[in-house]
mmCIF entry with sequence, helices, sheets and N, C-alpha, C, O atoms, coordinates in Angstrom:
data_MODEL
# 
_entry.id   MODEL 
# 
_entity.id                         1 
_entity.type                       polymer 
_entity.pdbx_number_of_molecules   1 
# 
_entity_poly.entity_id                      1 
_entity_poly.type                           'polypeptide(L)' 
_entity_poly.nstd_linkage                   no 
_entity_poly.nstd_monomer                   no 
_entity_poly.pdbx_seq_one_letter_code       MDLLVGFLVFAAIFAVYDALRKVNNNILDQTQEIKKLREELAKGTKN 
_entity_poly.pdbx_seq_one_letter_code_can   MDLLVGFLVFAAIFAVYDALRKVNNNILDQTQEIKKLREELAKGTKN 
_entity_poly.pdbx_strand_id                 A 
# 
loop_
_entity_poly_seq.entity_id 
_entity_poly_seq.num 
_entity_poly_seq.mon_id 
_entity_poly_seq.hetero 
1 1  MET n 
1 2  ASP n 
1 3  LEU n 
1 4  LEU n 
1 5  VAL n 
1 6  GLY n 
1 7  PHE n 
1 8  LEU n 
1 9  VAL n 
1 10 PHE n 
1 11 ALA n 
1 12 ALA n 
1 13 ILE n 
1 14 PHE n 
1 15 ALA n 
1 16 VAL n 
1 17 TYR n 
1 18 ASP n 
1 19 ALA n 
1 20 LEU n 
1 21 ARG n 
1 22 LYS n 
1 23 VAL n 
1 24 ASN n 
1 25 ASN n 
1 26 ASN n 
1 27 ILE n 
1 28 LEU n 
1 29 ASP n 
1 30 GLN n 
1 31 THR n 
1 32 GLN n 
1 33 GLU n 
1 34 ILE n 
1 35 LYS n 
1 36 LYS n 
1 37 LEU n 
1 38 ARG n 
1 39 GLU n 
1 40 GLU n 
1 41 LEU n 
1 42 ALA n 
1 43 LYS n 
1 44 GLY n 
1 45 THR n 
1 46 LYS n 
1 47 ASN n 
# 
_struct_asym.id          A 
_struct_asym.entity_id   1 
# 
_struct_conf.conf_type_id            HELX_P 
_struct_conf.id                      HELX_P1 
_struct_conf.pdbx_PDB_helix_id       AA1 
_struct_conf.beg_label_comp_id       ASP 
_struct_conf.beg_label_asym_id       A 
_struct_conf.beg_label_seq_id        2 
_struct_conf.pdbx_beg_PDB_ins_code   ? 
_struct_conf.end_label_comp_id       LYS 
_struct_conf.end_label_asym_id       A 
_struct_conf.end_label_seq_id        46 
_struct_conf.pdbx_end_PDB_ins_code   ? 
_struct_conf.beg_auth_comp_id        ASP 
_struct_conf.beg_auth_asym_id        A 
_struct_conf.beg_auth_seq_id         2 
_struct_conf.end_auth_comp_id        LYS 
_struct_conf.end_auth_asym_id        A 
_struct_conf.end_auth_seq_id         46 
_struct_conf.pdbx_PDB_helix_class    1 
_struct_conf.details                 ? 
_struct_conf.pdbx_PDB_helix_length   45 
# 
_struct_conf_type.id          HELX_P 
_struct_conf_type.criteria    ? 
_struct_conf_type.reference   ? 
# 
loop_
_atom_site.group_PDB 
_atom_site.id 
_atom_site.type_symbol 
_atom_site.label_atom_id 
_atom_site.label_alt_id 
_atom_site.label_comp_id 
_atom_site.label_asym_id 
_atom_site.label_entity_id 
_atom_site.label_seq_id 
_atom_site.pdbx_PDB_ins_code 
_atom_site.Cartn_x 
_atom_site.Cartn_y 
_atom_site.Cartn_z 
_atom_site.occupancy 
_atom_site.B_iso_or_equiv 
_atom_site.pdbx_formal_charge 
_atom_site.auth_seq_id 
_atom_site.auth_comp_id 
_atom_site.auth_asym_id 
_atom_site.auth_atom_id 
_atom_site.pdbx_PDB_model_num 
ATOM 1   N N  . MET A 1 1  ? 0.829  -1.193 0.000   1.00 0.00 ? 1  MET A N  1 
ATOM 2   C CA . MET A 1 1  ? 0.000  0.000  0.000   1.00 0.00 ? 1  MET A CA 1 
ATOM 3   C C  . MET A 1 1  ? 0.875  1.259  0.000   1.00 0.00 ? 1  MET A C  1 
ATOM 4   O O  . MET A 1 1  ? 0.610  2.210  -0.736  1.00 0.00 ? 1  MET A O  1 
ATOM 5   N N  . ASP A 1 2  ? 1.916  1.250  0.833   1.00 0.00 ? 2  ASP A N  1 
ATOM 6   C CA . ASP A 1 2  ? 2.813  2.401  0.884   1.00 0.00 ? 2  ASP A CA 1 
ATOM 7   C C  . ASP A 1 2  ? 3.518  2.610  -0.455  1.00 0.00 ? 2  ASP A C  1 
ATOM 8   O O  . ASP A 1 2  ? 3.756  3.740  -0.881  1.00 0.00 ? 2  ASP A O  1 
ATOM 9   N N  . LEU A 1 3  ? 3.843  1.503  -1.100  1.00 0.00 ? 3  LEU A N  1 
ATOM 10  C CA . LEU A 1 3  ? 4.502  1.594  -2.395  1.00 0.00 ? 3  LEU A CA 1 
ATOM 11  C C  . LEU A 1 3  ? 3.575  2.240  -3.431  1.00 0.00 ? 3  LEU A C  1 
ATOM 12  O O  . LEU A 1 3  ? 4.012  3.052  -4.246  1.00 0.00 ? 3  LEU A O  1 
ATOM 13  N N  . LEU A 1 4  ? 2.310  1.874  -3.389  1.00 0.00 ? 4  LEU A N  1 
ATOM 14  C CA . LEU A 1 4  ? 1.337  2.443  -4.324  1.00 0.00 ? 4  LEU A CA 1 
ATOM 15  C C  . LEU A 1 4  ? 1.167  3.940  -4.082  1.00 0.00 ? 4  LEU A C  1 
ATOM 16  O O  . LEU A 1 4  ? 1.127  4.718  -5.035  1.00 0.00 ? 4  LEU A O  1 
ATOM 17  N N  . VAL A 1 5  ? 1.069  4.345  -2.839  1.00 0.00 ? 5  VAL A N  1 
ATOM 18  C CA . VAL A 1 5  ? 0.927  5.765  -2.505  1.00 0.00 ? 5  VAL A CA 1 
ATOM 19  C C  . VAL A 1 5  ? 2.177  6.527  -2.934  1.00 0.00 ? 5  VAL A C  1 
ATOM 20  O O  . VAL A 1 5  ? 2.083  7.623  -3.487  1.00 0.00 ? 5  VAL A O  1 
ATOM 21  N N  . GLY A 1 6  ? 3.329  5.954  -2.683  1.00 0.00 ? 6  GLY A N  1 
ATOM 22  C CA . GLY A 1 6  ? 4.577  6.589  -3.094  1.00 0.00 ? 6  GLY A CA 1 
ATOM 23  C C  . GLY A 1 6  ? 4.651  6.755  -4.602  1.00 0.00 ? 6  GLY A C  1 
ATOM 24  O O  . GLY A 1 6  ? 5.082  7.796  -5.099  1.00 0.00 ? 6  GLY A O  1 
ATOM 25  N N  . PHE A 1 7  ? 4.232  5.734  -5.326  1.00 0.00 ? 7  PHE A N  1 
ATOM 26  C CA . PHE A 1 7  ? 4.234  5.816  -6.781  1.00 0.00 ? 7  PHE A CA 1 
ATOM 27  C C  . PHE A 1 7  ? 3.257  6.882  -7.267  1.00 0.00 ? 7  PHE A C  1 
ATOM 28  O O  . PHE A 1 7  ? 3.578  7.645  -8.178  1.00 0.00 ? 7  PHE A O  1 
ATOM 29  N N  . LEU A 1 8  ? 2.079  6.943  -6.674  1.00 0.00 ? 8  LEU A N  1 
ATOM 30  C CA . LEU A 1 8  ? 1.089  7.947  -7.074  1.00 0.00 ? 8  LEU A CA 1 
ATOM 31  C C  . LEU A 1 8  ? 1.585  9.362  -6.791  1.00 0.00 ? 8  LEU A C  1 
ATOM 32  O O  . LEU A 1 8  ? 1.350  10.268 -7.591  1.00 0.00 ? 8  LEU A O  1 
ATOM 33  N N  . VAL A 1 9  ? 2.261  9.562  -5.676  1.00 0.00 ? 9  VAL A N  1 
ATOM 34  C CA . VAL A 1 9  ? 2.818  10.878 -5.359  1.00 0.00 ? 9  VAL A CA 1 
ATOM 35  C C  . VAL A 1 9  ? 3.901  11.235 -6.374  1.00 0.00 ? 9  VAL A C  1 
ATOM 36  O O  . VAL A 1 9  ? 3.951  12.361 -6.869  1.00 0.00 ? 9  VAL A O  1 
ATOM 37  N N  . PHE A 1 10 ? 4.756  10.280 -6.675  1.00 0.00 ? 10 PHE A N  1 
ATOM 38  C CA . PHE A 1 10 ? 5.799  10.524 -7.675  1.00 0.00 ? 10 PHE A CA 1 
ATOM 39  C C  . PHE A 1 10 ? 5.196  10.847 -9.036  1.00 0.00 ? 10 PHE A C  1 
ATOM 40  O O  . PHE A 1 10 ? 5.650  11.767 -9.716  1.00 0.00 ? 10 PHE A O  1 
ATOM 41  N N  . ALA A 1 11 ? 4.174  10.093 -9.437  1.00 0.00 ? 11 ALA A N  1 
ATOM 42  C CA . ALA A 1 11 ? 3.527  10.324 -10.727 1.00 0.00 ? 11 ALA A CA 1 
ATOM 43  C C  . ALA A 1 11 ? 2.866  11.697 -10.761 1.00 0.00 ? 11 ALA A C  1 
ATOM 44  O O  . ALA A 1 11 ? 2.911  12.379 -11.784 1.00 0.00 ? 11 ALA A O  1 
ATOM 45  N N  . ALA A 1 12 ? 2.256  12.108 -9.657  1.00 0.00 ? 12 ALA A N  1 
ATOM 46  C CA . ALA A 1 12 ? 1.613  13.419 -9.600  1.00 0.00 ? 12 ALA A CA 1 
ATOM 47  C C  . ALA A 1 12 ? 2.654  14.531 -9.699  1.00 0.00 ? 12 ALA A C  1 
ATOM 48  O O  . ALA A 1 12 ? 2.454  15.505 -10.425 1.00 0.00 ? 12 ALA A O  1 
ATOM 49  N N  . ILE A 1 13 ? 3.751  14.393 -8.980  1.00 0.00 ? 13 ILE A N  1 
ATOM 50  C CA . ILE A 1 13 ? 4.816  15.406 -9.037  1.00 0.00 ? 13 ILE A CA 1 
ATOM 51  C C  . ILE A 1 13 ? 5.389  15.480 -10.447 1.00 0.00 ? 13 ILE A C  1 
ATOM 52  O O  . ILE A 1 13 ? 5.634  16.575 -10.955 1.00 0.00 ? 13 ILE A O  1 
ATOM 53  N N  . PHE A 1 14 ? 5.606  14.339 -11.082 1.00 0.00 ? 14 PHE A N  1 
ATOM 54  C CA . PHE A 1 14 ? 6.134  14.327 -12.442 1.00 0.00 ? 14 PHE A CA 1 
ATOM 55  C C  . PHE A 1 14 ? 5.146  14.965 -13.422 1.00 0.00 ? 14 PHE A C  1 
ATOM 56  O O  . PHE A 1 14 ? 5.557  15.684 -14.332 1.00 0.00 ? 14 PHE A O  1 
ATOM 57  N N  . ALA A 1 15 ? 3.856  14.709 -13.242 1.00 0.00 ? 15 ALA A N  1 
ATOM 58  C CA . ALA A 1 15 ? 2.845  15.288 -14.135 1.00 0.00 ? 15 ALA A CA 1 
ATOM 59  C C  . ALA A 1 15 ? 2.820  16.807 -14.011 1.00 0.00 ? 15 ALA A C  1 
ATOM 60  O O  . ALA A 1 15 ? 2.712  17.510 -15.016 1.00 0.00 ? 15 ALA A O  1 
ATOM 61  N N  . VAL A 1 16 ? 2.918  17.311 -12.797 1.00 0.00 ? 16 VAL A N  1 
ATOM 62  C CA . VAL A 1 16 ? 2.939  18.763 -12.593 1.00 0.00 ? 16 VAL A CA 1 
ATOM 63  C C  . VAL A 1 16 ? 4.208  19.346 -13.209 1.00 0.00 ? 16 VAL A C  1 
ATOM 64  O O  . VAL A 1 16 ? 4.154  20.386 -13.865 1.00 0.00 ? 16 VAL A O  1 
ATOM 65  N N  . TYR A 1 17 ? 5.334  18.695 -13.007 1.00 0.00 ? 17 TYR A N  1 
ATOM 66  C CA . TYR A 1 17 ? 6.596  19.162 -13.600 1.00 0.00 ? 17 TYR A CA 1 
ATOM 67  C C  . TYR A 1 17 ? 6.494  19.207 -15.119 1.00 0.00 ? 17 TYR A C  1 
ATOM 68  O O  . TYR A 1 17 ? 6.899  20.188 -15.743 1.00 0.00 ? 17 TYR A O  1 
ATOM 69  N N  . ASP A 1 18 ? 5.960  18.158 -15.706 1.00 0.00 ? 18 ASP A N  1 
ATOM 70  C CA . ASP A 1 18 ? 5.851  18.091 -17.161 1.00 0.00 ? 18 ASP A CA 1 
ATOM 71  C C  . ASP A 1 18 ? 4.909  19.174 -17.686 1.00 0.00 ? 18 ASP A C  1 
ATOM 72  O O  . ASP A 1 18 ? 5.185  19.790 -18.716 1.00 0.00 ? 18 ASP A O  1 
ATOM 73  N N  . ALA A 1 19 ? 3.811  19.407 -16.991 1.00 0.00 ? 19 ALA A N  1 
ATOM 74  C CA . ALA A 1 19 ? 2.878  20.452 -17.415 1.00 0.00 ? 19 ALA A CA 1 
ATOM 75  C C  . ALA A 1 19 ? 3.531  21.828 -17.339 1.00 0.00 ? 19 ALA A C  1 
ATOM 76  O O  . ALA A 1 19 ? 3.367  22.636 -18.253 1.00 0.00 ? 19 ALA A O  1 
ATOM 77  N N  . LEU A 1 20 ? 4.265  22.106 -16.270 1.00 0.00 ? 20 LEU A N  1 
ATOM 78  C CA . LEU A 1 20 ? 4.952  23.392 -16.145 1.00 0.00 ? 20 LEU A CA 1 
ATOM 79  C C  . LEU A 1 20 ? 6.021  23.553 -17.219 1.00 0.00 ? 20 LEU A C  1 
ATOM 80  O O  . LEU A 1 20 ? 6.218  24.653 -17.735 1.00 0.00 ? 20 LEU A O  1 
ATOM 81  N N  . ARG A 1 21 ? 6.707  22.479 -17.557 1.00 0.00 ? 21 ARG A N  1 
ATOM 82  C CA . ARG A 1 21 ? 7.726  22.536 -18.593 1.00 0.00 ? 21 ARG A CA 1 
ATOM 83  C C  . ARG A 1 21 ? 7.107  22.860 -19.946 1.00 0.00 ? 21 ARG A C  1 
ATOM 84  O O  . ARG A 1 21 ? 7.658  23.648 -20.715 1.00 0.00 ? 21 ARG A O  1 
ATOM 85  N N  . LYS A 1 22 ? 5.967  22.254 -20.233 1.00 0.00 ? 22 LYS A N  1 
ATOM 86  C CA . LYS A 1 22 ? 5.288  22.528 -21.505 1.00 0.00 ? 22 LYS A CA 1 
ATOM 87  C C  . LYS A 1 22 ? 4.802  23.967 -21.577 1.00 0.00 ? 22 LYS A C  1 
ATOM 88  O O  . LYS A 1 22 ? 4.924  24.616 -22.615 1.00 0.00 ? 22 LYS A O  1 
ATOM 89  N N  . VAL A 1 23 ? 4.251  24.467 -20.472 1.00 0.00 ? 23 VAL A N  1 
ATOM 90  C CA . VAL A 1 23 ? 3.789  25.853 -20.440 1.00 0.00 ? 23 VAL A CA 1 
ATOM 91  C C  . VAL A 1 23 ? 4.968  26.798 -20.635 1.00 0.00 ? 23 VAL A C  1 
ATOM 92  O O  . VAL A 1 23 ? 4.870  27.773 -21.380 1.00 0.00 ? 23 VAL A O  1 
ATOM 93  N N  . ASN A 1 24 ? 6.065  26.515 -19.977 1.00 0.00 ? 24 ASN A N  1 
ATOM 94  C CA . ASN A 1 24 ? 7.253  27.359 -20.101 1.00 0.00 ? 24 ASN A CA 1 
ATOM 95  C C  . ASN A 1 24 ? 7.766  27.366 -21.539 1.00 0.00 ? 24 ASN A C  1 
ATOM 96  O O  . ASN A 1 24 ? 8.125  28.419 -22.065 1.00 0.00 ? 24 ASN A O  1 
ATOM 97  N N  . ASN A 1 25 ? 7.800  26.208 -22.169 1.00 0.00 ? 25 ASN A N  1 
ATOM 98  C CA . ASN A 1 25 ? 8.250  26.143 -23.567 1.00 0.00 ? 25 ASN A CA 1 
ATOM 99  C C  . ASN A 1 25 ? 7.317  26.931 -24.476 1.00 0.00 ? 25 ASN A C  1 
ATOM 100 O O  . ASN A 1 25 ? 7.774  27.587 -25.412 1.00 0.00 ? 25 ASN A O  1 
ATOM 101 N N  . ASN A 1 26 ? 6.013  26.873 -24.211 1.00 0.00 ? 26 ASN A N  1 
ATOM 102 C CA . ASN A 1 26 ? 5.066  27.640 -25.019 1.00 0.00 ? 26 ASN A CA 1 
ATOM 103 C C  . ASN A 1 26 ? 5.287  29.134 -24.844 1.00 0.00 ? 26 ASN A C  1 
ATOM 104 O O  . ASN A 1 26 ? 5.206  29.892 -25.811 1.00 0.00 ? 26 ASN A O  1 
ATOM 105 N N  . ILE A 1 27 ? 5.563  29.559 -23.627 1.00 0.00 ? 27 ILE A N  1 
ATOM 106 C CA . ILE A 1 27 ? 5.819  30.983 -23.371 1.00 0.00 ? 27 ILE A CA 1 
ATOM 107 C C  . ILE A 1 27 ? 7.085  31.426 -24.097 1.00 0.00 ? 27 ILE A C  1 
ATOM 108 O O  . ILE A 1 27 ? 7.119  32.505 -24.688 1.00 0.00 ? 27 ILE A O  1 
ATOM 109 N N  . LEU A 1 28 ? 8.123  30.596 -24.054 1.00 0.00 ? 28 LEU A N  1 
ATOM 110 C CA . LEU A 1 28 ? 9.366  30.935 -24.751 1.00 0.00 ? 28 LEU A CA 1 
ATOM 111 C C  . LEU A 1 28 ? 9.156  31.018 -26.257 1.00 0.00 ? 28 LEU A C  1 
ATOM 112 O O  . LEU A 1 28 ? 9.686  31.913 -26.916 1.00 0.00 ? 28 LEU A O  1 
ATOM 113 N N  . ASP A 1 29 ? 8.384  30.088 -26.798 1.00 0.00 ? 29 ASP A N  1 
ATOM 114 C CA . ASP A 1 29 ? 8.098  30.118 -28.237 1.00 0.00 ? 29 ASP A CA 1 
ATOM 115 C C  . ASP A 1 29 ? 7.319  31.377 -28.609 1.00 0.00 ? 29 ASP A C  1 
ATOM 116 O O  . ASP A 1 29 ? 7.614  32.013 -29.621 1.00 0.00 ? 29 ASP A O  1 
ATOM 117 N N  . GLN A 1 30 ? 6.339  31.734 -27.805 1.00 0.00 ? 30 GLN A N  1 
ATOM 118 C CA . GLN A 1 30 ? 5.543  32.928 -28.085 1.00 0.00 ? 30 GLN A CA 1 
ATOM 119 C C  . GLN A 1 30 ? 6.407  34.188 -27.986 1.00 0.00 ? 30 GLN A C  1 
ATOM 120 O O  . GLN A 1 30 ? 6.231  35.126 -28.763 1.00 0.00 ? 30 GLN A O  1 
ATOM 121 N N  . THR A 1 31 ? 7.327  34.206 -27.043 1.00 0.00 ? 31 THR A N  1 
ATOM 122 C CA . THR A 1 31 ? 8.219  35.356 -26.906 1.00 0.00 ? 31 THR A CA 1 
ATOM 123 C C  . THR A 1 31 ? 9.073  35.517 -28.156 1.00 0.00 ? 31 THR A C  1 
ATOM 124 O O  . THR A 1 31 ? 9.271  36.635 -28.632 1.00 0.00 ? 31 THR A O  1 
ATOM 125 N N  . GLN A 1 32 ? 9.577  34.417 -28.686 1.00 0.00 ? 32 GLN A N  1 
ATOM 126 C CA . GLN A 1 32 ? 10.374 34.472 -29.909 1.00 0.00 ? 32 GLN A CA 1 
ATOM 127 C C  . GLN A 1 32 ? 9.536  34.973 -31.079 1.00 0.00 ? 32 GLN A C  1 
ATOM 128 O O  . GLN A 1 32 ? 10.013 35.765 -31.892 1.00 0.00 ? 32 GLN A O  1 
ATOM 129 N N  . GLU A 1 33 ? 8.298  34.518 -31.167 1.00 0.00 ? 33 GLU A N  1 
ATOM 130 C CA . GLU A 1 33 ? 7.417  34.961 -32.251 1.00 0.00 ? 33 GLU A CA 1 
ATOM 131 C C  . GLU A 1 33 ? 7.125  36.456 -32.136 1.00 0.00 ? 33 GLU A C  1 
ATOM 132 O O  . GLU A 1 33 ? 7.085  37.160 -33.145 1.00 0.00 ? 33 GLU A O  1 
ATOM 133 N N  . ILE A 1 34 ? 6.923  36.941 -30.922 1.00 0.00 ? 34 ILE A N  1 
ATOM 134 C CA . ILE A 1 34 ? 6.660  38.367 -30.711 1.00 0.00 ? 34 ILE A CA 1 
ATOM 135 C C  . ILE A 1 34 ? 7.875  39.192 -31.116 1.00 0.00 ? 34 ILE A C  1 
ATOM 136 O O  . ILE A 1 34 ? 7.731  40.251 -31.727 1.00 0.00 ? 34 ILE A O  1 
ATOM 137 N N  . LYS A 1 35 ? 9.075  38.711 -30.780 1.00 0.00 ? 35 LYS A N  1 
ATOM 138 C CA . LYS A 1 35 ? 10.295 39.418 -31.185 1.00 0.00 ? 35 LYS A CA 1 
ATOM 139 C C  . LYS A 1 35 ? 10.397 39.507 -32.700 1.00 0.00 ? 35 LYS A C  1 
ATOM 140 O O  . LYS A 1 35 ? 10.742 40.556 -33.245 1.00 0.00 ? 35 LYS A O  1 
ATOM 141 N N  . LYS A 1 36 ? 10.092 38.396 -33.384 1.00 0.00 ? 36 LYS A N  1 
ATOM 142 C CA . LYS A 1 36 ? 10.148 38.385 -34.848 1.00 0.00 ? 36 LYS A CA 1 
ATOM 143 C C  . LYS A 1 36 ? 9.134  39.382 -35.429 1.00 0.00 ? 36 LYS A C  1 
ATOM 144 O O  . LYS A 1 36 ? 9.445  40.129 -36.356 1.00 0.00 ? 36 LYS A O  1 
ATOM 145 N N  . LEU A 1 37 ? 7.929  39.380 -34.874 1.00 0.00 ? 37 LEU A N  1 
ATOM 146 C CA . LEU A 1 37 ? 6.905  40.301 -35.370 1.00 0.00 ? 37 LEU A CA 1 
ATOM 147 C C  . LEU A 1 37 ? 7.309  41.753 -35.148 1.00 0.00 ? 37 LEU A C  1 
ATOM 148 O O  . LEU A 1 37 ? 7.098  42.595 -36.021 1.00 0.00 ? 37 LEU A O  1 
ATOM 149 N N  . ARG A 1 38 ? 7.884  42.050 -33.995 1.00 0.00 ? 38 ARG A N  1 
ATOM 150 C CA . ARG A 1 38 ? 8.331  43.420 -33.722 1.00 0.00 ? 38 ARG A CA 1 
ATOM 151 C C  . ARG A 1 38 ? 9.411  43.845 -34.712 1.00 0.00 ? 38 ARG A C  1 
ATOM 152 O O  . ARG A 1 38 ? 9.397  44.975 -35.201 1.00 0.00 ? 38 ARG A O  1 
ATOM 153 N N  . GLU A 1 39 ? 10.350 42.941 -35.007 1.00 0.00 ? 39 GLU A N  1 
ATOM 154 C CA . GLU A 1 39 ? 11.399 43.264 -35.968 1.00 0.00 ? 39 GLU A CA 1 
ATOM 155 C C  . GLU A 1 39 ? 10.811 43.516 -37.357 1.00 0.00 ? 39 GLU A C  1 
ATOM 156 O O  . GLU A 1 39 ? 11.221 44.443 -38.056 1.00 0.00 ? 39 GLU A O  1 
ATOM 157 N N  . GLU A 1 40 ? 9.858  42.690 -37.745 1.00 0.00 ? 40 GLU A N  1 
ATOM 158 C CA . GLU A 1 40 ? 9.227  42.868 -39.051 1.00 0.00 ? 40 GLU A CA 1 
ATOM 159 C C  . GLU A 1 40 ? 8.444  44.183 -39.109 1.00 0.00 ? 40 GLU A C  1 
ATOM 160 O O  . GLU A 1 40 ? 8.475  44.887 -40.118 1.00 0.00 ? 40 GLU A O  1 
ATOM 161 N N  . LEU A 1 41 ? 7.756  44.500 -38.037 1.00 0.00 ? 41 LEU A N  1 
ATOM 162 C CA . LEU A 1 41 ? 7.015  45.758 -38.001 1.00 0.00 ? 41 LEU A CA 1 
ATOM 163 C C  . LEU A 1 41 ? 7.947  46.955 -38.024 1.00 0.00 ? 41 LEU A C  1 
ATOM 164 O O  . LEU A 1 41 ? 7.660  47.964 -38.667 1.00 0.00 ? 41 LEU A O  1 
ATOM 165 N N  . ALA A 1 42 ? 9.066  46.839 -37.318 1.00 0.00 ? 42 ALA A N  1 
ATOM 166 C CA . ALA A 1 42 ? 10.034 47.946 -37.306 1.00 0.00 ? 42 ALA A CA 1 
ATOM 167 C C  . ALA A 1 42 ? 10.622 48.154 -38.701 1.00 0.00 ? 42 ALA A C  1 
ATOM 168 O O  . ALA A 1 42 ? 10.823 49.291 -39.128 1.00 0.00 ? 42 ALA A O  1 
ATOM 169 N N  . LYS A 1 43 ? 10.895 47.075 -39.400 1.00 0.00 ? 43 LYS A N  1 
ATOM 170 C CA . LYS A 1 43 ? 11.410 47.188 -40.770 1.00 0.00 ? 43 LYS A CA 1 
ATOM 171 C C  . LYS A 1 43 ? 10.364 47.797 -41.695 1.00 0.00 ? 43 LYS A C  1 
ATOM 172 O O  . LYS A 1 43 ? 10.690 48.573 -42.594 1.00 0.00 ? 43 LYS A O  1 
ATOM 173 N N  . GLY A 1 44 ? 9.106  47.439 -41.465 1.00 0.00 ? 44 GLY A N  1 
ATOM 174 C CA . GLY A 1 44 ? 8.043  47.942 -42.317 1.00 0.00 ? 44 GLY A CA 1 
ATOM 175 C C  . GLY A 1 44 ? 7.779  49.417 -42.144 1.00 0.00 ? 44 GLY A C  1 
ATOM 176 O O  . GLY A 1 44 ? 7.423  50.091 -43.111 1.00 0.00 ? 44 GLY A O  1 
ATOM 177 N N  . THR A 1 45 ? 7.942  49.946 -40.936 1.00 0.00 ? 45 THR A N  1 
ATOM 178 C CA . THR A 1 45 ? 7.683  51.361 -40.693 1.00 0.00 ? 45 THR A CA 1 
ATOM 179 C C  . THR A 1 45 ? 8.837  52.235 -41.161 1.00 0.00 ? 45 THR A C  1 
ATOM 180 O O  . THR A 1 45 ? 8.638  53.416 -41.448 1.00 0.00 ? 45 THR A O  1 
ATOM 181 N N  . LYS A 1 46 ? 10.033 51.680 -41.243 1.00 0.00 ? 46 LYS A N  1 
ATOM 182 C CA . LYS A 1 46 ? 11.194 52.460 -41.683 1.00 0.00 ? 46 LYS A CA 1 
ATOM 183 C C  . LYS A 1 46 ? 11.177 52.685 -43.193 1.00 0.00 ? 46 LYS A C  1 
ATOM 184 O O  . LYS A 1 46 ? 11.710 53.683 -43.679 1.00 0.00 ? 46 LYS A O  1 
ATOM 185 N N  . ASN A 1 47 ? 10.579 51.779 -43.921 1.00 0.00 ? 47 ASN A N  1 
ATOM 186 C CA . ASN A 1 47 ? 10.566 51.888 -45.396 1.00 0.00 ? 47 ASN A CA 1 
ATOM 187 C C  . ASN A 1 47 ? 9.548  52.849 -45.882 1.00 0.00 ? 47 ASN A C  1 
ATOM 188 O O  . ASN A 1 47 ? 9.416  53.050 -47.090 1.00 0.00 ? 47 ASN A O  1 
# 
């Protein structure tokens, strides 16, 4: 029984870690896209 509870706690911690990692990667990707858009807009206004 203790082994099952320990495994469930480990699985829950890993699931939360994985979800946070995915969210963080999405935020980083969006930040890169925003930087690209800003650069493109800056080039467009200068011309």
